[in-house]
N, C-alpha and C positions, 0 to 999 in steps of 0.2 A: 503493499499499500504504499502511495507517494504521500509526502508532509503536504498538509493544507499550506504551508507558507515556506518559500525557500526562495533566500537571497543570495545572489551569489556575485562577491565582488561590487557589491552597490557603492558607488560613489554619487555624492551630492555637492555640485559647486554651485555658488552663486557668485554673478558679474556684475557690477557696478561701474562708475568711469574712471576707479582708482584702479582695482585689481580685483583679481579674483577672489574668494573667500571658499576655502577647503572647509567644508562642515561635516560629511563622510567618507571615510577613507576605505575600500576593501571591505565592507561589510558583508562578512557570509555566516547564515545560520539557519537551520530549518526549526518549523514549528509543528509539530503533529495535532491530528484534529483531538479538541478536546484538553489538551496540554494549556496551563497557564505559565504566563510569562511577564517577569516584569523589565522594565529598563529602568534600570538605575545609572547616575552618573551627576558630577557637578555641574554648574549652571555653566551654559555655553558648550557643552559637550555632543551638541547634536541630537538628543534624546527627542524633542517637538519634531525636528527635520524627519527623522527615524519613524516615529508616529504617523507623520502626514504621509508618507511615503506606503508603510503599512495599510493604512485606511483609503487608500486611492485617492485622498486630497494633493497629491501632488506624484512626479515622476522622478527615478534615477537620472543624474548625466550622465552615469555609465553602470554598466552591469547590468544583470538581469533580475527581475523581481516575479516568481513563480507564486501563483496564487489558485489550489485547487488544479494542480496539472499542466495551467496556462500562462505564458508569459501578459503580464498585464497589458502590455501595448498591444495585444490582439483583443481586448475586451473593449466592447463601443463606451461611450461615455453613459448611455443608458443602460448598458451590462453593470457597469462601477457604480452607478447610484442605486443599482437595485441589491446589489454586495452589501454596498452602505448600509442599506435597509434593514437589508435579512440576516446578513452574515457576519458583521462587523460592528459591535458596541462603543460608543464612543463616551468619554467624560471629559468634558475640556476646563482647562484651566479658567478660564471664561466662558461662563455658563450660557451666553448665545440665548439667554432666556428675552420674550417680547415683553417690555415693558408696560404694554395696554394689556395683558393677559395674567391671569395668576398660573400659578404652577398645576393645579389642577386642570385648568381649560387646555 
């Protein structure tokens, strides 16, 4: 059985007018279905960037992200949205609540 998530030498670089910023460099690991994983590290170490990639909110600059046996580059935007809705759970640092609605709504 294949892992649910596989990262192979994933890199993420942000580029601005001054210089590129290498946030992730050669990250590789696999997560099996049903496995619990935590991401820990000091501020600025790339945790949020990694989680954005794992949650289909961003894509790697280099390397491969395989989800459920398929490279994420082969998923359409609608398929990615469906995966975020059905398969991946998020708890954001900023809760993204709508100020005009209660938590119950």
